[in-house]
Each structure stands twice: as C-alpha cells, then as structure tokens.
Phi, psi and omega in degrees: 000133180287150180294331183263018179288109186281353180270355182288144179300328182293316180297315181296329178292320180294317180297320179297322179294315180297318180297317180296322179294319179296321179297322180289330185264003185296328180293318180291324177296318180298315179296322179295317179297319179296321179295317180296320179296317181295317180295320179295320179295318180295319179291329178292329181276341186299316178301324180294320178295315179299320179299317180295324182287310188277343178260009178288127180248116181293153179294154180295153179295120183266003180285126178257108182281328182269135171239130182228159178185167180181175181213133173241132185221156179205148178214151181225127179231135180216143176225127179239124181239137177220120182054039181273115188277351182267008176087169181114170180230145172295143179204158175220138182223139179227137178218150177214154182213153178225128177228114181225154178213158174213136181218150180220133177228119180214127182056242183257011187242144176226148176221128182229129179232138182213137179229125175239129180214145180204151175211140180217141182227143177225152174233130186229122171050220182251037180297157180301314177252098190289318182264120181233140179280130178242359176198132182191112176199153172228121181230122177241132177235133176229143180217129172241130182228145174238125186292133176263297179200139181052240182259017181261135183229146166274120192235143169243127185241151174220127179237125181233132182221136173199198181215167185278312191230180179293141177237138184237155168257125184259140179205170182241138176232116182056040177080358181255135182286131177235166177216155181226130182294129180246331183200166177207177179298125182063018176220092002273161168239119183251127176240132180229091173273146182207158178228128183195200182242135183241144169249118185238135173221108184055244183262008179255137181211142174234127181236130176243125183239109177290339180233120177206161179235156176227120182239121180248119182255145176227113174282333179271117185298320182297325178288326177294321178294317180295326178282001178057046174290124186291152173074016180065020181271175179247014178221136179244104179270141178217160180217150180168182178280163179207167175214156178220131174238127181215150183205152177213131183199160172296150181222113187060206182260136180056040180211165179213157182220142172212150179214160180211129179236124181235132178235144179219138177227142176282148180302328183282346183226030188295332187286321192234005182217130176224133170276137184236135169233123182227142177228135174235128183226129178227144178228130176243114181281122176260322179211171180305322182241016178229127181219154171256122187238131177242128181228129183227119177252138178231130180228132170229106187225124183295341179283344180259114184242147171233161181249138174280175179295335179274004176094350180280146181265155179208162177263116184271158166275113184267136180234135174229110183241135177226128182233097189236148172234129182176201182293135177209128183226133176286140180225160173055029190270116165225011179188166179240000000 
C-alpha cells in the first residue's frame, strides 16, 4: 500500500482529525486575523501622528514691547496789504513742529524716549531785519526705570535742550531797529542728568532726584562770556536736587493734553532758588489731517538776566506760546 493512498482508513482518519481541529480553532483564527489587521492599521497611522507632533510650529510671539508714535505739523499764514488806510503791515509766517516718542516695558524695566522740536519764521513789512524767528526749540527727554515695588521705580533721567538757529533780541535806538545775539545752535545746550525715585500711574509720573547735574555748554564764546561762565570756559557745571512732574491724557473729545514741569536747584541755593522748565501741549483734532495745536513753554533760569529801565538786572519768567491751526499727521504709530 502506498503512503499517499487516500483510500486507506488511516489517511482518512488523520484528515478527519485535522478538519475537526480547524473547525474548533476557526474562532481563534478569525480573532487573530482581526487583531493583525487592527495592529497594521494602527502602525500605518503612527508616522502621521509623529509627523503632526514633531512638525508643529508654534505661532510667533505677538507681544509688542516697543510702542512708538509721533506727529508732524506745519502751518502757513500770510497777510498782504496794498494802499490799506486802516494800518498794518504785510506779513508771512511759517512754522513746523515734530513730536515723536518711543517706549518699551519688559519685565521690571522701562525705557521712555521723547523728542519735541519746532521752528517758526516770520517776515513783516519793510523792517530792517525782515525775517525774524518766532519759535525755535529742541527738547529731548529720556527715562530708564527699574521697578522696585508696586508703582515705585528707580529712575535715571536725561533732559537735553537747545535750538536750531541764531536768536536775537530786537530793540530800537534813536528810532532805528537794532538786534543783539541771544542764542545759537548748541549755544546754549543744557543737559540735566539725574538719578532718583519715581511714582508712576499710567501716564502720570512724579520723580524726585536728590542727586542731579546741570551742564550748560556754549559753542559761541561771546555767549559764554555774557553768561558769566567762570574761568573763560565754555561749559558751566552745576549740581543739586531736581524734580519732574509729567502727565498725558485725553482732553475733551478728539483731543489730548500733556504737560511736564522740571525743577532744579543748586546745592548752594537750594532753600530759595529753583530753575524751572515747563511745557504744556494740547491738540484738538478738526480733521484727519487738520489740527489746532497749542504749545506753551515757560522758563525761569537764573543764568538768563534782563535789565530794567533803572539799570538793575533781574531774572524773568520767559514765555513762548504758539497757537496754530494747520496740517498735522500722525506718524510711527503703534501705541499711545
């Protein structure tokens, strides 16, 4: 009998056993196949999940630490008279101003920078000196602060002031117009660095500095001599305490107001004498590009003397007021 004889009783018995075993294991085979399919599907999806995890790019930091803003303005006024019997003189006046700021606040540190500059010229009638300056200043303020606790900061301040062009005082002698040089570019240039403690709430701040310096520079020798700078030098150094009060806020509708008051006293005259620099600035928006701007500067400085009619000298309260309506455009704006 051949080994492969399928008619033999032994062969048929073996096949019957295998068939019976397969019937009993078909449930387990089905579950095994289902498990393998599920595992294969899961493994096929794993690279996609990993790709999503490792290729995820977080959004860029949207925090803006720097805030900037500014305003550029200009105005032109002209009057022309011909055979006008009611009096007056033809005149033309032009003025322009720039106000810009930048500030940064991060963690416990703050930095604030501000620049105000303006110049104005007028021409009137047939005067001996036809073109006269009626507005001219450059003022830079810087403040660095480190937070101590709550709204209190340790602050370092720098105040710098000068002008663009020569400034004269006009007067008449025997009916003839004369002029006397009072200032020039960087003559004087006043720098006032100080270190103190500030109390800040939003846009309002008060700073008291027990230690500060005041340095007045004169590039023009004649102005240094007139200011009585000792030793024939061109710089007058002084030291003493100082204070600064400043605020900025909306004023009425579509308008804003800001002011700054700075005081300085020499250690030798701290009880009874303070130099004062004050600025008041207001803007009333009439149109997107048209504004009414009022600017008022006040100076009281013992180094600036005038003479009375009796020949005695005195320290005046100096006022510079400009009330203009004209072109005004916001620039560099990403914050207020």
